[in-house]
Each structure stands twice: as structure tokens, then as C-alpha cells.
Phi, psi and omega in degrees: 000322182300329179297314174306317179295315181299319174295324178290327173294315176305311178302318181293329180289318186290320176303320174299311182296328184283323170298319178289328175293325173292318178296308177301325180290318180288330176296316176295322174296322184287326183278335191296320178292314171307313177299315178296319177298310179309316178294313185299318180296321178296314182301319184284330176292323175291314179301316170303325178290313178299318177295322182294320180290324178290326175291323174302320188279327172294323180292321181293323181286328181293315173302316181297314180299312185302311172307325179292314181297345177275000179268119181295337177287331172293323180294323185287317181296328175291324180289327176285325179282314185281314199253357182058037171292154173219149178289156176304139179085355178265162170236139181246139183238133180245119172267122181243157178272114180263001172293120184240146174250176181280332182284338185286339196273353169082009168248153176240180185298319184281329180284330179277346182271341175276148185278157186276339182280353184282148174290167199285332176288333175284323174290322175304308172309312179299321184285330181281328175293324183283341182269340171288342183275000000 
């Protein structure tokens, strides 16, 4: 009889462990979605905070630029630089660089070898076959 009681206690212990495991499993299933939402919302809050700080920096730069544009001398300098305006009686000289190189002319060896009378698709096929060689 002592053996039967010992086996019965083992079953009771295993049943208790099984019940505790089931309760913990149900508890984990119950808690998991709110925890997931919590961490998702925390990530969104941190992203919004960083976006807010970046927007504040951009706003401060825009305010500084607005202060610059309220200065008449700055407006004159920008008109001279961007729009090439000059005051009456002044002469403006624009210096350009006339030196050209072979790479700046826009044509390649393949493009110069093709004839101009061909349709665009024939020129395309010829240029593809030339680049494959």
C-alpha cells in the first residue's frame, strides 16, 4: 500500500505542475499583445521625438534665413550673385571657361561610328552589339 500512496503523490505533483504550466501559458498569451503594443508605441514615440527635434532645427535655420532676407544688403548681394543684376552705371563681366576636352563633347566612339540616317531602334541595337564586343 505504501507504494500506491507514493505513486498517487507523484501524480498529484505532476498534475500540479501541469496546472501551473497551463496557467502560466494562458497568462503569457494574455499579457503578450499589450506588451507588444507597449514596445511598438515606445518606438513610435522615440521616432516622433527625433522627427520633432529635426523639425525644430529646420525651423531655426528657416528663421535665421528669414532674418538674412530682411537685410537689404543681403538681398542686393543675392540679386547680384544669383540673377546677375547690376546697379545703374556698373558693368558686369562674366568669365567663362572655353577649354573643351574630348570627354565633354557628349559623343563616344560608338555614337560617332553610327550613321545618322538609321532609325533609333537600329542605332540602339548597333550600340548594344558594339558594347558587347
